One Martini backbone bead per residue (centre of mass of N, CA, C, O) as a GRO file, in nm:
protein
  205
    1MET     BB    1  -6.307   7.742   3.073
    2GLY     BB    2  -6.355   7.647   2.790
    3ARG     BB    3  -6.092   7.757   2.669
    4THR     BB    4  -5.913   7.617   2.853
    5GLY     BB    5  -6.004   7.341   2.772
    6SER     BB    6  -5.957   7.370   2.468
    7SER     BB    7  -5.662   7.456   2.482
    8ALA     BB    8  -5.573   7.210   2.631
    9ASP     BB    9  -5.669   7.012   2.418
   10ALA     BB   10  -5.506   7.139   2.191
   11GLY     BB   11  -5.233   7.129   2.328
   12ASP     BB   12  -5.231   6.820   2.350
   13GLY     BB   13  -5.237   6.770   2.033
   14ILE     BB   14  -4.972   6.981   1.947
   15ALA     BB   15  -4.769   6.904   2.123
   16PRO     BB   16  -4.414   6.813   2.135
   17SER     BB   17  -4.387   6.613   2.374
   18PRO     BB   18  -4.416   6.334   2.227
   19THR     BB   19  -4.154   6.379   2.044
   20LEU     BB   20  -3.923   6.395   2.246
   21PRO     BB   21  -3.886   6.100   2.324
   22ARG     BB   22  -3.804   6.018   2.041
   23LYS     BB   23  -3.543   6.180   2.041
   24ARG     BB   24  -3.437   6.046   2.288
   25GLY     BB   25  -3.445   5.770   2.171
   26ARG     BB   26  -3.249   5.828   1.946
   27GLU     BB   27  -3.024   5.927   2.133
   28GLU     BB   28  -3.023   5.655   2.289
   29ASN     BB   29  -2.972   5.470   2.049
   30VAL     BB   30  -2.701   5.569   1.951
   31PRO     BB   31  -2.534   5.486   2.199
   32ALA     BB   32  -2.618   5.195   2.184
   33ARG     BB   33  -2.485   5.133   1.922
   34LYS     BB   34  -2.209   5.223   2.009
   35ARG     BB   35  -2.194   5.028   2.236
   36GLY     BB   36  -2.228   4.780   2.061
   37ARG     BB   37  -1.980   4.829   1.896
   38GLU     BB   38  -1.784   4.849   2.130
   39GLU     BB   39  -1.856   4.567   2.235
   40ASN     BB   40  -1.810   4.399   1.974
   41VAL     BB   41  -1.517   4.461   1.908
   42PRO     BB   42  -1.386   4.338   2.157
   43ALA     BB   43  -1.509   4.060   2.114
   44ARG     BB   44  -1.359   4.001   1.859
   45LYS     BB   45  -1.081   4.049   1.971
   46ARG     BB   46  -1.104   3.839   2.184
   47GLY     BB   47  -1.153   3.606   1.992
   48ARG     BB   48  -0.893   3.635   1.841
   49GLU     BB   49  -0.703   3.623   2.087
   50GLU     BB   50  -0.809   3.340   2.177
   51ASN     BB   51  -0.770   3.178   1.910
   52VAL     BB   52  -0.476   3.212   1.841
   53PRO     BB   53  -0.350   3.071   2.089
   54ALA     BB   54  -0.500   2.808   2.040
   55ARG     BB   55  -0.369   2.741   1.772
   56LYS     BB   56  -0.078   2.761   1.863
   57GLN     BB   57  -0.105   2.556   2.089
   58GLY     BB   58  -0.195   2.323   1.909
   59ARG     BB   59   0.054   2.320   1.728
   60GLU     BB   60   0.282   2.303   1.948
   61GLU     BB   61   0.155   2.060   2.135
   62LYS     BB   62   0.063   1.851   1.902
   63ASN     BB   63   0.218   1.850   1.626
   64VAL     BB   64   0.515   1.835   1.710
   65PRO     BB   65   0.518   1.573   1.879
   66ALA     BB   66   0.398   1.398   1.656
   67ARG     BB   67   0.636   1.429   1.463
   68ARG     BB   68   0.847   1.321   1.654
   69ARG     BB   69   0.720   1.046   1.691
   70GLY     BB   70   0.719   0.972   1.388
   71ARG     BB   71   1.028   0.985   1.352
   72ALA     BB   72   1.107   0.774   1.564
   73GLU     BB   73   0.941   0.543   1.445
   74SER     BB   74   1.070   0.549   1.158
   75ASP     BB   75   1.357   0.484   1.245
   76LEU     BB   76   1.297   0.201   1.355
   77ALA     BB   77   1.169   0.087   1.097
   78LEU     BB   78   1.407   0.134   0.909
   79ALA     BB   79   1.610  -0.034   1.064
   80VAL     BB   80   1.461  -0.303   1.040
   81GLN     BB   81   1.464  -0.315   0.734
   82ALA     BB   82   1.771  -0.305   0.696
   83LEU     BB   83   1.835  -0.562   0.870
   84ARG     BB   84   1.656  -0.755   0.714
   85LYS     BB   85   1.798  -0.726   0.440
   86PHE     BB   86   2.077  -0.815   0.539
   87ALA     BB   87   2.001  -1.097   0.641
   88LEU     BB   88   1.868  -1.198   0.358
   89SER     BB   89   2.150  -1.181   0.193
   90HIS     BB   90   2.204  -1.448   0.288
   91PRO     BB   91   2.252  -1.758   0.243
   92GLN     BB   92   1.955  -1.927   0.295
   93ALA     BB   93   1.776  -1.702   0.388
   94ALA     BB   94   1.479  -1.676   0.606
   95GLU     BB   95   1.157  -1.588   0.682
   96ASP     BB   96   0.991  -1.601   1.010
   97PHE     BB   97   0.674  -1.671   1.228
   98PRO     BB   98   0.641  -1.870   1.491
   99TRP     BB   99   0.539  -1.629   1.736
  100GLY     BB  100   0.488  -1.350   1.584
  101GLU     BB  101   0.798  -1.324   1.524
  102ARG     BB  102   1.069  -1.206   1.378
  103THR     BB  103   1.270  -1.424   1.175
  104ILE     BB  104   1.596  -1.553   1.086
  105LYS     BB  105   1.691  -1.816   0.868
  106VAL     BB  106   1.907  -2.120   0.836
  107ARG     BB  107   1.800  -2.407   0.773
  108GLY     BB  108   1.586  -2.363   1.029
  109LYS     BB  109   1.781  -2.160   1.177
  110ILE     BB  110   1.815  -1.922   1.411
  111PHE     BB  111   1.994  -1.581   1.388
  112VAL     BB  112   1.732  -1.382   1.416
  113PHE     BB  113   1.582  -1.127   1.615
  114LEU     BB  114   1.317  -0.898   1.496
  115SER     BB  115   1.200  -0.572   1.625
  116GLU     BB  116   0.922  -0.324   1.690
  117ASP     BB  117   0.720  -0.069   1.906
  118GLY     BB  118   0.814   0.258   1.892
  119GLU     BB  119   1.039   0.249   2.142
  120ARG     BB  120   1.195  -0.019   2.039
  121LEU     BB  121   1.472  -0.217   1.945
  122TYR     BB  122   1.484  -0.567   1.861
  123LEU     BB  123   1.786  -0.777   1.916
  124THR     BB  124   1.879  -1.121   1.845
  125VAL     BB  125   2.198  -1.284   1.895
  126LYS     BB  126   2.488  -1.474   1.813
  127LEU     BB  127   2.801  -1.421   2.022
  128PRO     BB  128   3.087  -1.592   2.065
  129GLN     BB  129   3.307  -1.343   2.042
  130SER     BB  130   3.130  -1.049   2.127
  131SER     BB  131   2.958  -1.065   2.393
  132ASP     BB  132   3.119  -0.910   2.607
  133ALA     BB  133   3.114  -0.637   2.459
  134ALA     BB  134   2.803  -0.617   2.426
  135LEU     BB  135   2.734  -0.638   2.740
  136GLY     BB  136   2.863  -0.342   2.799
  137LEU     BB  137   2.606  -0.228   2.711
  138PRO     BB  138   2.313  -0.065   2.819
  139PHE     BB  139   2.106  -0.236   2.593
  140THR     BB  140   2.206  -0.515   2.707
  141SER     BB  141   2.151  -0.880   2.732
  142PRO     BB  142   2.096  -1.179   2.821
  143THR     BB  143   1.935  -1.429   2.707
  144ARG     BB  144   1.683  -1.604   2.765
  145TYR     BB  145   1.648  -1.938   2.829
  146ARG     BB  146   1.969  -1.995   2.842
  147LEU     BB  147   2.102  -1.857   2.585
  148GLY     BB  148   2.334  -1.687   2.712
  149ARG     BB  149   2.533  -1.930   2.746
  150SER     BB  150   2.562  -1.945   2.412
  151GLY     BB  151   2.584  -1.616   2.323
  152TRP     BB  152   2.323  -1.471   2.359
  153VAL     BB  153   2.196  -1.144   2.253
  154SER     BB  154   2.005  -0.864   2.380
  155ALA     BB  155   1.852  -0.583   2.224
  156ARG     BB  156   1.730  -0.253   2.361
  157PHE     BB  157   1.667   0.007   2.161
  158PRO     BB  158   1.609   0.329   2.189
  159LYS     BB  159   1.464   0.601   2.112
  160GLY     BB  160   1.643   0.906   1.996
  161SER     BB  161   1.888   0.753   1.879
  162ALA     BB  162   2.158   0.649   1.728
  163ILE     BB  163   2.173   0.386   1.511
  164PRO     BB  164   2.394   0.102   1.503
  165LEU     BB  165   2.402  -0.055   1.214
  166GLU     BB  166   2.688  -0.170   1.177
  167MET     BB  167   2.696  -0.331   1.441
  168PHE     BB  168   2.443  -0.502   1.383
  169GLN     BB  169   2.557  -0.630   1.126
  170ASP     BB  170   2.793  -0.772   1.260
  171TRP     BB  171   2.617  -0.948   1.442
  172ILE     BB  172   2.464  -1.095   1.215
  173GLU     BB  173   2.718  -1.216   1.084
  174GLU     BB  174   2.806  -1.379   1.334
  175SER     BB  175   2.545  -1.539   1.369
  176TYR     BB  176   2.544  -1.679   1.103
  177ARG     BB  177   2.819  -1.829   1.137
  178ALA     BB  178   2.721  -1.983   1.403
  179VAL     BB  179   2.452  -2.125   1.281
  180ALA     BB  180   2.541  -2.213   1.025
  181PRO     BB  181   2.617  -2.465   0.839
  182HIS     BB  182   2.932  -2.527   0.752
  183PRO     BB  183   2.915  -2.739   0.514
  184ALA     BB  184   2.728  -2.597   0.314
  185LEU     BB  185   2.894  -2.365   0.172
  186PRO     BB  186   3.163  -2.515   0.102
  187ARG     BB  187   3.030  -2.734  -0.069
  188LYS     BB  188   2.913  -2.551  -0.282
  189ARG     BB  189   3.182  -2.427  -0.373
  190GLY     BB  190   3.323  -2.697  -0.438
  191ARG     BB  191   3.133  -2.787  -0.661
  192GLU     BB  192   3.179  -2.550  -0.847
  193THR     BB  193   3.483  -2.596  -0.877
  194THR     BB  194   3.468  -2.883  -0.993
  195ALA     BB  195   3.296  -2.820  -1.238
  196SER     BB  196   3.489  -2.615  -1.365
  197ALA     BB  197   3.726  -2.817  -1.391
  198ARG     BB  198   3.584  -3.012  -1.579
  199LYS     BB  199   3.540  -2.810  -1.808
  200ARG     BB  200   3.836  -2.747  -1.849
  201GLY     BB  201   3.913  -3.048  -1.909
  202ARG     BB  202   3.736  -3.073  -2.164
  203GLU     BB  203   3.856  -2.839  -2.330
  204LYS     BB  204   4.100  -2.988  -2.299
  205PRO     BB  205   4.304  -3.234  -2.458
   0.00000   0.00000   0.00000
């Protein structure tokens, strides 16, 4: 009995049974690591697959429309600047903002209202000769406050279409001639002609 007890005690001390669970643990840990790797790799792939469409979606849905909006807005702004420069090239033309709105005047009289808000280009001019033809366009209407009765036409041109700058310049030219004091420019030219004639008369004996 004593040997059996001692051998049992000794057997319990040197038996490899406690080490077997460790091997099992190592064997269990190895698949766990493999499982972790296998689980982590798809997670990364999923993350990449999820992130890439998100980036593409963000670029396609956000950046492209923003660029298109910026181009449309810049086209309107450039058109306004071109028409403003053309209107100011006329003799005695000056820019003024009486109601916070850009106007071009000649000797204190307005012959152009010009602005844009990113969606439309706004142009108001006096067209005593071509108002009927201008009002036949889909983006024009008689100017409010009874100005339409005097030949004033307001254009609200939307973005996204080719802006007819040449036609708008013709309208500005016609409006300038209709509003500008007629005696002003001819008198100025007449005075210059008379002065030059006097100079020529003095030079001749």
